[in-house]
C-alpha positions as a Markdown table, in Angstrom:
| # | Residue | x | y | z |
|---|---|---|---|---|
| 1 | Unk | -0.1 | 0.1 | 0.2 |
| 2 | Unk | 1.5 | 3.0 | 1.1 |
| 3 | Unk | 3.4 | 6.3 | 1.1 |
| 4 | Unk | 4.9 | 9.2 | -0.3 |
| 5 | Unk | 3.5 | 8.8 | -3.5 |
| 6 | Unk | 2.9 | 11.7 | -5.9 |
| 7 | Unk | -0.9 | 11.9 | -4.3 |
| 8 | Unk | -1.2 | 11.9 | -1.1 |
| 9 | Unk | -4.6 | 11.9 | 1.2 |
| 10 | Unk | -5.0 | 12.9 | 4.6 |
| 11 | Unk | -7.6 | 12.3 | 6.7 |
| 12 | Unk | -9.2 | 14.0 | 9.7 |
| 13 | Unk | -12.3 | 13.1 | 11.2 |
| 14 | Unk | -15.1 | 14.2 | 14.2 |
| 15 | Unk | -15.5 | 10.7 | 16.0 |
| 16 | Unk | -18.1 | 12.0 | 19.1 |
| 17 | Unk | -21.3 | 10.9 | 18.0 |
| 18 | Unk | -22.6 | 14.8 | 19.5 |
| 19 | Unk | -20.5 | 16.4 | 17.3 |
| 20 | Unk | -21.7 | 18.2 | 14.3 |
| 21 | Unk | -20.3 | 18.9 | 10.5 |
| 22 | Unk | -18.9 | 22.2 | 10.8 |
| 23 | Unk | -21.5 | 24.0 | 8.6 |
| 24 | Unk | -19.1 | 26.9 | 7.0 |
| 25 | Unk | -16.7 | 24.2 | 5.7 |
| 26 | Unk | -19.5 | 21.6 | 4.1 |
| 27 | Unk | -21.2 | 24.7 | 2.0 |
| 28 | Unk | -24.6 | 24.6 | 1.3 |
| 29 | Unk | -25.1 | 21.3 | 3.4 |
| 30 | Unk | -26.8 | 21.0 | 6.6 |
| 31 | Unk | -24.9 | 19.7 | 10.1 |
| 32 | Unk | -25.0 | 16.0 | 9.6 |
| 33 | Unk | -27.7 | 14.6 | 11.3 |
| 34 | Unk | -26.3 | 10.7 | 11.6 |
| 35 | Unk | -23.1 | 12.6 | 13.4 |
| 36 | Unk | -20.9 | 10.7 | 11.0 |
| 37 | Unk | -17.2 | 11.0 | 11.1 |
| 38 | Unk | -15.6 | 14.1 | 9.0 |
| 39 | Unk | -12.3 | 14.0 | 7.3 |
| 40 | Unk | -10.6 | 15.8 | 5.5 |
| 41 | Unk | -8.2 | 14.7 | 2.4 |
| 42 | Unk | -5.2 | 16.9 | 1.5 |
| 43 | Unk | -3.5 | 16.0 | -1.8 |
| 44 | Unk | 0.3 | 16.6 | -1.3 |
| 45 | Unk | 2.7 | 15.6 | -4.0 |
| 46 | Unk | 6.0 | 16.0 | -2.2 |
| 47 | Unk | 7.9 | 12.6 | -1.3 |
| 48 | Unk | 10.3 | 12.8 | 2.3 |
| 49 | Unk | 12.1 | 9.8 | 2.1 |
| 50 | Unk | 15.1 | 9.7 | 4.3 |
| 51 | Unk | 18.6 | 10.4 | 2.0 |
| 52 | Unk | 20.4 | 7.2 | 3.6 |
| 53 | Unk | 20.7 | 4.4 | 1.4 |
| 54 | Unk | 19.2 | 0.9 | 3.0 |
| 55 | Unk | 22.0 | -1.0 | 4.8 |
| 56 | Unk | 22.2 | -4.5 | 6.0 |
| 57 | Unk | 21.1 | -4.0 | 9.9 |
| 58 | Unk | 17.9 | -2.6 | 8.0 |
| 59 | Unk | 16.8 | -0.7 | 11.3 |
| 60 | Unk | 17.9 | 3.4 | 11.6 |
| 61 | Unk | 16.5 | 4.4 | 14.9 |
| 62 | Unk | 13.1 | 5.4 | 15.7 |
| 63 | Unk | 12.1 | 7.3 | 12.9 |
| 64 | Unk | 9.2 | 9.1 | 11.5 |
| 65 | Unk | 6.2 | 6.8 | 10.1 |
| 66 | Unk | 5.2 | 7.9 | 6.0 |
| 67 | Unk | 1.8 | 7.6 | 5.6 |
| 68 | Unk | 1.4 | 3.6 | 4.0 |
| 69 | Unk | 1.3 | 4.5 | 0.1 |
| 70 | Unk | -0.4 | 7.8 | 0.6 |
| 71 | Unk | -3.7 | 7.2 | 1.6 |
| 72 | Unk | -4.2 | 8.8 | -1.6 |
| 73 | Unk | -7.3 | 8.2 | -3.8 |
| 74 | Unk | -5.7 | 5.3 | -4.9 |
| 75 | Unk | -7.4 | 3.2 | -7.5 |
| 76 | Unk | -7.3 | 0.3 | -10.1 |
| 77 | Unk | -8.9 | 0.6 | -13.4 |
| 78 | Unk | -10.3 | -3.2 | -14.3 |
| 79 | Unk | -8.1 | -5.1 | -16.0 |
| 80 | Unk | -10.4 | -7.7 | -18.7 |
| 81 | Unk | -11.6 | -10.8 | -17.5 |
| 82 | Unk | -9.6 | -13.9 | -18.1 |
| 83 | Unk | -6.4 | -12.0 | -18.9 |
| 84 | Unk | -3.3 | -14.4 | -18.8 |
| 85 | Unk | -1.2 | -14.8 | -15.6 |
| 86 | Unk | 0.6 | -18.4 | -16.1 |
| 87 | Unk | 3.5 | -17.0 | -14.7 |
| 88 | Unk | 1.9 | -15.9 | -11.5 |
| 89 | Unk | -0.4 | -19.4 | -11.0 |
| 90 | Unk | 3.0 | -21.1 | -11.4 |
| 91 | Unk | 5.2 | -18.9 | -8.9 |
| 92 | Unk | 2.6 | -19.0 | -6.6 |
| 93 | Unk | 1.5 | -23.2 | -7.1 |
| 94 | Unk | 5.6 | -23.7 | -6.6 |
| 95 | Unk | 5.5 | -21.4 | -3.1 |
| 96 | Unk | 2.1 | -23.1 | -2.2 |
| 97 | Unk | 3.9 | -26.4 | -2.3 |
| 98 | Unk | 6.9 | -25.7 | -0.8 |
| 99 | Unk | 7.7 | -27.5 | 3.1 |
| 100 | Unk | 6.3 | -25.7 | 5.4 |
| 101 | Unk | 8.8 | -23.0 | 7.2 |
| 102 | Unk | 10.9 | -24.3 | 10.2 |
| 103 | Unk | 9.7 | -22.9 | 13.6 |
| 104 | Unk | 12.0 | -22.6 | 16.1 |
| 105 | Unk | 10.5 | -23.4 | 19.5 |
| 106 | Unk | 9.8 | -20.4 | 21.2 |
| 107 | Unk | 10.9 | -20.2 | 25.0 |
| 108 | Unk | 10.6 | -18.0 | 28.0 |
| 109 | Unk | 7.8 | -15.8 | 29.2 |
| 110 | Unk | 6.2 | -15.0 | 25.4 |
| 111 | Unk | 6.3 | -18.8 | 24.3 |
| 112 | Unk | 2.6 | -18.5 | 24.1 |
| 113 | Unk | 2.3 | -16.0 | 22.4 |
| 114 | Unk | 4.6 | -16.4 | 19.7 |
| 115 | Unk | 3.6 | -20.0 | 18.9 |
| 116 | Unk | 2.4 | -20.0 | 15.4 |
| 117 | Unk | 4.3 | -16.8 | 14.3 |
| 118 | Unk | 5.4 | -16.7 | 11.0 |
| 119 | Unk | 9.1 | -17.2 | 10.9 |
| 120 | Unk | 9.7 | -14.3 | 8.3 |
| 121 | Unk | 8.2 | -11.3 | 7.5 |
| 122 | Unk | 9.0 | -8.7 | 4.5 |
| 123 | Unk | 9.1 | -5.0 | 4.4 |
| 124 | Unk | 9.2 | -2.5 | 1.5 |
| 125 | Unk | 11.1 | 0.4 | 2.1 |
| 126 | Unk | 12.0 | 3.3 | 0.3 |
| 127 | Unk | 15.2 | 5.4 | 1.3 |
| 128 | Unk | 16.5 | 8.5 | -0.3 |
| 129 | Unk | 15.2 | 10.5 | -3.4 |
| 130 | Unk | 15.3 | 8.0 | -6.3 |
| 131 | Unk | 12.1 | 6.6 | -5.2 |
| 132 | Unk | 13.5 | 2.7 | -5.8 |
| 133 | Unk | 11.0 | 0.1 | -3.5 |
| 134 | Unk | 13.6 | -2.1 | -0.9 |
| 135 | Unk | 12.1 | -5.5 | -0.5 |
| 136 | Unk | 13.9 | -6.9 | 2.7 |
| 137 | Unk | 13.1 | -10.1 | 4.7 |
| 138 | Unk | 13.6 | -10.0 | 8.6 |
| 139 | Unk | 13.1 | -13.0 | 11.3 |
| 140 | Unk | 10.4 | -12.7 | 13.4 |
| 141 | Unk | 11.4 | -13.2 | 16.6 |
| 142 | Unk | 14.1 | -10.5 | 16.1 |
| 143 | Unk | 13.5 | -8.2 | 13.0 |
| 144 | Unk | 17.0 | -8.7 | 11.8 |
| 145 | Unk | 17.3 | -8.3 | 8.3 |
| 146 | Unk | 18.2 | -11.7 | 6.7 |
| 147 | Unk | 18.3 | -10.1 | 3.2 |
| 148 | Unk | 17.3 | -7.8 | 0.7 |
| 149 | Unk | 16.6 | -7.3 | -2.8 |
| 150 | Unk | 15.1 | -4.3 | -4.8 |
| 151 | Unk | 12.2 | -4.3 | -6.8 |
| 152 | Unk | 9.8 | -1.6 | -8.4 |
| 153 | Unk | 9.8 | 2.2 | -7.5 |
| 154 | Unk | 7.1 | 4.3 | -5.5 |
| 155 | Unk | 4.0 | 4.8 | -7.5 |
| 156 | Unk | 0.2 | 4.8 | -7.7 |
| 157 | Unk | 0.4 | 1.3 | -6.2 |
| 158 | Unk | 2.7 | 0.3 | -3.2 |
| 159 | Unk | 1.6 | -3.2 | -1.4 |
| 160 | Unk | 2.6 | -6.7 | -0.6 |
| 161 | Unk | 1.0 | -10.3 | 0.5 |
| 162 | Unk | 2.0 | -13.0 | 1.4 |
| 163 | Unk | 1.1 | -16.5 | 0.6 |
| 164 | Unk | 0.4 | -19.3 | 3.6 |
| 165 | Unk | 3.9 | -21.1 | 2.9 |
| 166 | Unk | 6.0 | -17.8 | 4.6 |
| 167 | Unk | 8.0 | -18.4 | 1.6 |
| 168 | Unk | 6.1 | -16.2 | -1.3 |
| 169 | Unk | 5.4 | -13.0 | -1.6 |
| 170 | Unk | 3.6 | -10.4 | -4.4 |
| 171 | Unk | 4.5 | -6.5 | -4.4 |
| 172 | Unk | 2.7 | -4.2 | -6.4 |
| 173 | Unk | 5.1 | -1.4 | -7.5 |
| 174 | Unk | 5.4 | 1.1 | -10.3 |
| 175 | Unk | 7.4 | -0.4 | -13.2 |
| 176 | Unk | 9.9 | 2.8 | -13.2 |
| 177 | Unk | 10.4 | 6.1 | -11.5 |
| 178 | Unk | 8.2 | 8.1 | -13.5 |
| 179 | Unk | 5.8 | 11.3 | -12.0 |
| 180 | Unk | 3.3 | 10.7 | -15.1 |
| 181 | Unk | 2.2 | 7.6 | -13.3 |
| 182 | Unk | 3.8 | 4.3 | -15.0 |
| 183 | Unk | 2.1 | 1.1 | -15.1 |
| 184 | Unk | 1.3 | -0.1 | -12.0 |
| 185 | Unk | 2.7 | -4.1 | -12.2 |
| 186 | Unk | 3.3 | -7.1 | -9.8 |
| 187 | Unk | 6.6 | -8.9 | -8.7 |
| 188 | Unk | 6.6 | -12.3 | -6.9 |
| 189 | Unk | 9.3 | -12.4 | -4.1 |
| 190 | Unk | 10.3 | -16.2 | -2.9 |
| 191 | Unk | 12.4 | -16.6 | 0.0 |
| 192 | Unk | 14.9 | -19.4 | 0.8 |
| 193 | Unk | 14.2 | -21.5 | 3.5 |
| 194 | Unk | 16.7 | -19.9 | 5.6 |
| 195 | Unk | 15.8 | -16.6 | 4.4 |
| 196 | Unk | 19.2 | -15.4 | 3.6 |
| 197 | Unk | 18.5 | -15.6 | -0.6 |
| 198 | Unk | 15.8 | -14.4 | -2.3 |
| 199 | Unk | 14.6 | -14.5 | -6.0 |
| 200 | Unk | 12.5 | -11.9 | -7.2 |
| 201 | Unk | 10.8 | -12.2 | -10.7 |
| 202 | Unk | 8.6 | -9.9 | -12.7 |
| 203 | Unk | 4.8 | -11.2 | -13.2 |
| 204 | Unk | 3.1 | -10.7 | -16.5 |
| 205 | Unk | -0.4 | -8.9 | -14.8 |
| 206 | Unk | -0.8 | -5.0 | -15.2 |
| 207 | Unk | -2.8 | -3.7 | -12.7 |
| 208 | Unk | -2.7 | -0.1 | -13.9 |
| 209 | Unk | -1.5 | 1.2 | -17.1 |
| 210 | Unk | 1.1 | 4.2 | -17.6 |
| 211 | Unk | -0.8 | 7.6 | -17.0 |
| 212 | Unk | -3.7 | 6.1 | -15.5 |
| 213 | Unk | -5.1 | 8.3 | -12.3 |
| 214 | Unk | -6.3 | 5.6 | -10.3 |
| 215 | Unk | -4.5 | 3.6 | -7.6 |
| 216 | Unk | -4.2 | 0.3 | -6.5 |
| 217 | Unk | -4.9 | 0.2 | -2.9 |
| 218 | Unk | -3.9 | -3.6 | -1.6 |
| 219 | Unk | -3.5 | -6.5 | -2.6 |
| 220 | Unk | -4.1 | -10.2 | -1.0 |
| 221 | Unk | -3.5 | -13.9 | -2.4 |
| 222 | Unk | -5.7 | -16.0 | -1.3 |
| 223 | Unk | -4.9 | -18.9 | 0.8 |
| 224 | Unk | -4.6 | -21.6 | -2.0 |
| 225 | Unk | -2.7 | -19.3 | -4.1 |
| 226 | Unk | -5.4 | -19.8 | -7.0 |
| 227 | Unk | -7.0 | -16.1 | -6.3 |
| 228 | Unk | -5.5 | -12.5 | -6.2 |
| 229 | Unk | -8.1 | -9.9 | -4.4 |
| 230 | Unk | -7.2 | -6.0 | -5.5 |
| 231 | Unk | -8.9 | -3.2 | -3.7 |
| 232 | Unk | -8.9 | -0.2 | -5.6 |
| 233 | Unk | -10.1 | 3.5 | -6.0 |
| 234 | Unk | -12.0 | 4.2 | -9.1 |
| 235 | Unk | -11.3 | 8.3 | -9.7 |
| 236 | Unk | -14.0 | 9.2 | -12.0 |
| 237 | Unk | -13.3 | 13.1 | -12.0 |
| 238 | Unk | -9.4 | 13.2 | -11.9 |
| 239 | Unk | -7.7 | 16.6 | -11.1 |
| 240 | Unk | -11.6 | 18.2 | -9.4 |
| 241 | Unk | -12.1 | 19.7 | -6.5 |
| 242 | Unk | -15.0 | 17.5 | -5.3 |
| 243 | Unk | -13.7 | 14.2 | -5.9 |
| 244 | Unk | -16.4 | 10.8 | -6.7 |
| 245 | Unk | -14.2 | 7.9 | -6.0 |
| 246 | Unk | -15.9 | 4.7 | -6.7 |
| 247 | Unk | -14.5 | 2.0 | -4.7 |
| 248 | Unk | -13.8 | -1.5 | -6.3 |
| 249 | Unk | -12.7 | -5.2 | -5.0 |
| 250 | Unk | -11.9 | -7.0 | -8.1 |
| 251 | Unk | -11.1 | -10.6 | -7.5 |
| 252 | Unk | -8.6 | -12.3 | -10.2 |
| 253 | Unk | -8.8 | -15.9 | -11.0 |
| 254 | Unk | -4.8 | -17.3 | -11.2 |
| 255 | Unk | -6.2 | -20.6 | -12.7 |
| 256 | Unk | -7.9 | -19.3 | -16.1 |
| 257 | Unk | -11.0 | -18.6 | -14.5 |
| 258 | Unk | -12.6 | -15.1 | -14.7 |
| 259 | Unk | -12.8 | -11.7 | -13.3 |
| 260 | Unk | -15.0 | -11.0 | -10.6 |
| 261 | Unk | -15.8 | -7.6 | -9.3 |
| 262 | Unk | -17.7 | -5.6 | -6.7 |
| 263 | Unk | -18.6 | -2.6 | -6.3 |
| 264 | Unk | -21.3 | 0.1 | -4.9 |
| 265 | Unk | -22.1 | 2.6 | -7.6 |
| 266 | Unk | -24.0 | 5.3 | -6.1 |
| 267 | Unk | -21.7 | 5.4 | -3.1 |
| 268 | Unk | -18.4 | 7.4 | -3.0 |
| 269 | Unk | -16.4 | 5.4 | -1.1 |
| 270 | Unk | -12.9 | 3.4 | -0.6 |
| 271 | Unk | -11.7 | 0.3 | -0.1 |
| 272 | Unk | -8.2 | -0.4 | 2.2 |
| 273 | Unk | -6.7 | -4.0 | 3.8 |
| 274 | Unk | -7.9 | -6.8 | 1.4 |
| 275 | Unk | -7.5 | -9.8 | 3.4 |
| 276 | Unk | -8.5 | -13.9 | 3.2 |
| 277 | Unk | -9.9 | -14.6 | 6.0 |
| 278 | Unk | -10.9 | -18.2 | 6.6 |
| 279 | Unk | -9.9 | -20.3 | 3.7 |
| 280 | Unk | -10.3 | -18.4 | -0.1 |
| 281 | Unk | -14.0 | -17.8 | -0.1 |
| 282 | Unk | -14.1 | -14.8 | 2.8 |
| 283 | Unk | -12.2 | -11.2 | 2.3 |
| 284 | Unk | -12.4 | -8.8 | 4.9 |
| 285 | Unk | -11.6 | -4.9 | 4.2 |
| 286 | Unk | -11.7 | -1.3 | 5.2 |
| 287 | Unk | -14.7 | 0.4 | 3.8 |
| 288 | Unk | -14.7 | 4.5 | 4.1 |
| 289 | Unk | -18.0 | 5.4 | 2.1 |
| 290 | Unk | -21.0 | 8.3 | 2.2 |
| 291 | Unk | -18.4 | 10.8 | 1.4 |
| 292 | Unk | -19.4 | 14.3 | 0.9 |
| 293 | Unk | -17.8 | 17.4 | 0.6 |
| 294 | Unk | -14.4 | 18.2 | -1.2 |
| 295 | Unk | -11.2 | 16.6 | -1.4 |
| 296 | Unk | -9.7 | 19.0 | 1.6 |
| 297 | Unk | -12.6 | 18.3 | 4.0 |
| 298 | Unk | -15.6 | 15.6 | 3.6 |
| 299 | Unk | -17.9 | 13.7 | 6.0 |
| 300 | Unk | -18.0 | 9.9 | 5.5 |
| 301 | Unk | -17.9 | 6.6 | 7.5 |
| 302 | Unk | -15.6 | 3.9 | 8.2 |
| 303 | Unk | -16.3 | -0.1 | 8.9 |
| 304 | Unk | -14.9 | -3.1 | 8.5 |
| 305 | Unk | -16.5 | -5.7 | 6.2 |
| 306 | Unk | -16.4 | -8.9 | 4.6 |
| 307 | Unk | -17.4 | -10.0 | 1.7 |
| 308 | Unk | -18.5 | -13.5 | 0.6 |
| 309 | Unk | -16.9 | -14.1 | -2.6 |
| 310 | Unk | -19.4 | -17.1 | -3.4 |
| 311 | Unk | -22.5 | -15.5 | -2.8 |
| 312 | Unk | -24.4 | -14.0 | -5.8 |
| 313 | Unk | -24.7 | -10.6 | -6.5 |
| 314 | Unk | -21.8 | -7.7 | -7.0 |
| 315 | Unk | -22.9 | -5.4 | -4.6 |
| 316 | Unk | -20.2 | -4.5 | -2.0 |
| 317 | Unk | -22.8 | -3.1 | 0.4 |
| 318 | Unk | -24.5 | -6.6 | 1.0 |
| 319 | Unk | -20.8 | -7.7 | 2.2 |
| 320 | Unk | -21.3 | -8.3 | 6.0 |
| 321 | Unk | -20.4 | -5.3 | 8.8 |
| 322 | Unk | -18.3 | -6.4 | 11.3 |
| 323 | Unk | -17.7 | -3.1 | 12.9 |
| 324 | Unk | -18.6 | 0.4 | 12.1 |
| 325 | Unk | -16.0 | 3.6 | 13.9 |
| 326 | Unk | -17.1 | 6.8 | 15.1 |
| 327 | Unk | -17.8 | 7.4 | 18.6 |
| 328 | Unk | -15.9 | 5.8 | 21.6 |
| 329 | Unk | -14.0 | 3.6 | 18.6 |
| 330 | Unk | -13.0 | 6.5 | 16.8 |
| 331 | Unk | -12.3 | 6.6 | 12.8 |
| 332 | Unk | -11.0 | 3.3 | 11.3 |
| 333 | Unk | -7.8 | 3.6 | 9.7 |
| 334 | Unk | -6.7 | 0.4 | 9.0 |
| 335 | Unk | -7.8 | -2.7 | 10.1 |
| 336 | Unk | -7.1 | -6.4 | 9.8 |
| 337 | Unk | -9.4 | -9.3 | 10.7 |
| 338 | Unk | -9.3 | -12.8 | 11.3 |
| 339 | Unk | -11.6 | -16.2 | 11.0 |
| 340 | Unk | -14.4 | -16.4 | 13.1 |
| 341 | Unk | -14.4 | -15.1 | 16.8 |
| 342 | Unk | -10.5 | -13.8 | 16.2 |
| 343 | Unk | -10.1 | -10.4 | 17.6 |
| 344 | Unk | -9.9 | -7.2 | 14.9 |
| 345 | Unk | -6.8 | -5.2 | 15.1 |
| 346 | Unk | -7.2 | -1.5 | 14.2 |
| 347 | Unk | -5.6 | 1.2 | 14.4 |
| 348 | Unk | -8.2 | 4.2 | 14.8 |
| 349 | Unk | -7.8 | 7.7 | 15.6 |
| 350 | Unk | -9.5 | 11.0 | 16.8 |
| 351 | Unk | -9.1 | 14.7 | 16.3 |
| 352 | Unk | -10.9 | 18.1 | 17.7 |
| 353 | Unk | -14.2 | 18.5 | 15.7 |
| 354 | Unk | -13.1 | 22.2 | 14.5 |
| 355 | Unk | -10.1 | 24.2 | 14.1 |
| 356 | Unk | -7.1 | 23.5 | 11.8 |
| 357 | Unk | -4.3 | 22.9 | 15.2 |
| 358 | Unk | -4.8 | 20.5 | 17.9 |
| 359 | Unk | -3.7 | 17.2 | 19.2 |
| 360 | Unk | -4.6 | 13.9 | 17.3 |
| 361 | Unk | -5.3 | 11.1 | 19.5 |
| 362 | Unk | -4.0 | 7.5 | 17.9 |
| 363 | Unk | -4.7 | 4.2 | 19.2 |
| 364 | Unk | -3.6 | 0.5 | 18.1 |
| 365 | Unk | -6.5 | -1.7 | 19.6 |
| 366 | Unk | -8.3 | -5.2 | 20.0 |
| 367 | Unk | -11.8 | -5.1 | 18.8 |
| 368 | Unk | -14.7 | -7.6 | 19.7 |
| 369 | Unk | -16.0 | -8.9 | 16.5 |
| 370 | Unk | -19.3 | -9.8 | 18.0 |
| 371 | Unk | -19.7 | -6.2 | 19.5 |
| 372 | Unk | -17.5 | -3.9 | 17.4 |
| 373 | Unk | -16.2 | -2.7 | 21.0 |
| 374 | Unk | -12.5 | -1.9 | 21.9 |
| 375 | Unk | -11.3 | -4.9 | 24.4 |
| 376 | Unk | -7.6 | -3.6 | 24.3 |
| 377 | Unk | -5.8 | -1.4 | 23.8 |
| 378 | Unk | -1.8 | -1.7 | 22.9 |
| 379 | Unk | -0.7 | 1.8 | 21.7 |
| 380 | Unk | -1.5 | 5.2 | 23.0 |
| 381 | Unk | 0.2 | 7.9 | 20.7 |
| 382 | Unk | -0.8 | 11.8 | 20.2 |
| 383 | Unk | 0.4 | 14.5 | 18.1 |
| 384 | Unk | 0.3 | 18.0 | 18.1 |
| 385 | Unk | -0.3 | 19.3 | 14.5 |
| 386 | Unk | -0.7 | 22.8 | 13.2 |
| 387 | Unk | -2.7 | 22.9 | 9.5 |
| 388 | Unk | -4.0 | 20.3 | 7.6 |
| 389 | Unk | -0.7 | 19.2 | 5.9 |
| 390 | Unk | 0.5 | 18.4 | 9.7 |
| 391 | Unk | -2.4 | 16.9 | 10.5 |
| 392 | Unk | -2.8 | 14.3 | 7.7 |
| 393 | Unk | 0.7 | 13.4 | 8.9 |
| 394 | Unk | 0.2 | 12.7 | 12.1 |
| 395 | Unk | -2.8 | 10.6 | 11.9 |
| 396 | Unk | -1.4 | 8.5 | 9.5 |
| 397 | Unk | 1.0 | 7.5 | 11.9 |
| 398 | Unk | -0.7 | 4.4 | 13.4 |
| 399 | Unk | -1.4 | 1.7 | 10.7 |
| 400 | Unk | -2.3 | -2.0 | 10.5 |
| 401 | Unk | 0.2 | -3.4 | 8.1 |
| 402 | Unk | -1.0 | -7.1 | 7.9 |
| 403 | Unk | -1.9 | -10.4 | 9.4 |
| 404 | Unk | -0.8 | -13.9 | 9.0 |
| 405 | Unk | -4.3 | -16.2 | 8.1 |
| 406 | Unk | -4.7 | -17.3 | 11.5 |
| 407 | Unk | -5.6 | -13.7 | 12.8 |
| 408 | Unk | -3.3 | -14.0 | 16.0 |
| 409 | Unk | 0.0 | -12.7 | 14.6 |
| 410 | Unk | 0.0 | -8.9 | 13.1 |
| 411 | Unk | 2.1 | -6.1 | 12.0 |
| 412 | Unk | 1.4 | -2.6 | 12.6 |
| 413 | Unk | 3.5 | 0.8 | 13.8 |
| 414 | Unk | 1.9 | 3.2 | 15.8 |
| 415 | Unk | 4.3 | 5.0 | 15.4 |
| 416 | Unk | 6.9 | 2.2 | 15.6 |
| 417 | Unk | 7.2 | -0.9 | 13.9 |
| 418 | Unk | 5.9 | -3.9 | 16.4 |
| 419 | Unk | 4.0 | -7.4 | 16.4 |
| 420 | Unk | 1.0 | -8.6 | 18.0 |
| 421 | Unk | 1.0 | -12.4 | 18.8 |
| 422 | Unk | -2.2 | -13.7 | 20.5 |
| 423 | Unk | -2.7 | -10.2 | 22.6 |
| 424 | Unk | 1.0 | -9.3 | 23.2 |
| 425 | Unk | 3.1 | -6.9 | 21.7 |
| 426 | Unk | 6.8 | -6.9 | 21.0 |
| 427 | Unk | 8.5 | -3.9 | 19.5 |
| 428 | Unk | 10.6 | -4.7 | 16.2 |
| 429 | Unk | 13.6 | -2.5 | 14.5 |
| 430 | Unk | 12.0 | 0.3 | 12.9 |
| 431 | Unk | 12.6 | 2.2 | 9.8 |
| 432 | Unk | 11.8 | 5.8 | 8.6 |
| 433 | Unk | 11.1 | 4.6 | 5.0 |
| 434 | Unk | 8.9 | 2.2 | 5.7 |
| 435 | Unk | 5.7 | 1.7 | 3.0 |
| 436 | Unk | 4.6 | -1.5 | 3.8 |
| 437 | Unk | 5.0 | -5.2 | 5.4 |
| 438 | Unk | 3.6 | -9.0 | 5.5 |
| 439 | Unk | 4.0 | -11.7 | 6.7 |
């Protein structure tokens, strides 16, 4: 997903149900009777990558967190159904058929929490000003960098998804460094059994053509390696003050079948964080919709939803609502949901309802899948801001990056990188140029 790309989205929200939408901001609009969260988007063309090149140690101290891929108006234009992806199928089939990764027995107080944790996680970083993205393989226990390889470039799609073998990762990135929106393509990263060597292969699927204003907002490989889910924002009116995004979820068959697309045509919306849960049928995602206002300030709703890809119909609003943000929960910035009754790990925030300066209150929390209530707070982080640009940077510091298929092991930042294993948070070496991560 995420960050320093040419179009950066800034988010602002009113969390308390009793707080109205400021009438002087949303021109011609009455105060929101439903007291929805209110957030604004600020489009910013600058990258603020640190100048230092990536080092073998990976960690560069407790640097600031860049918004993941930008929280931009991120979209993917639908690709024709039946697109040949033989190279991707072959790569994933080999990965899924690989021997299960060796996991060292855990010892000490965290033995229970660490049980079943993936052996490796992979981060995408983009240090310096070149726009180049580096994939680094880390040991999950310690965060130590085991190997590194150059991939694509920052663009309108920057994300990573792991398959269930813990040895194959699919990456979406720009094919070259081009400020005019180069193609967004896929790479297959295969990791050796010990993590010390990698093989990177460019795959034949093009998610976005060159020059597209749309942005890929997350990818997810199904556990059986047969499908690729893509969250996308279709920008129906590029370069206008009043945005009109259409959110879509597209599932590509990697075995020669057709492509399926779910959308909500009458709902201005953006989807995030697609993830397969409970097998290769159900897909969870963050849904921000009912957007009104302008690209600088608009009202909306935040939810975590579950889509049954085997059910009839193609309406995203028919998907199951797991959690709705607002009130004491806060605005849902990012989330991951496991199968069954596994807790939903979410990054949420609250900011003052009015004014252009204040303190953003961010939390990394566990939400009950049954009630939607906060059941555990892992991290609290406050940040002062003056002006909308600083505000947008502040609320982007807490993100959920990815979870394993069980939903019990999650990677997140708030504002530093950490893993959550069975409700226990463990800090990991932080990198200020972090773009995305997965395991």
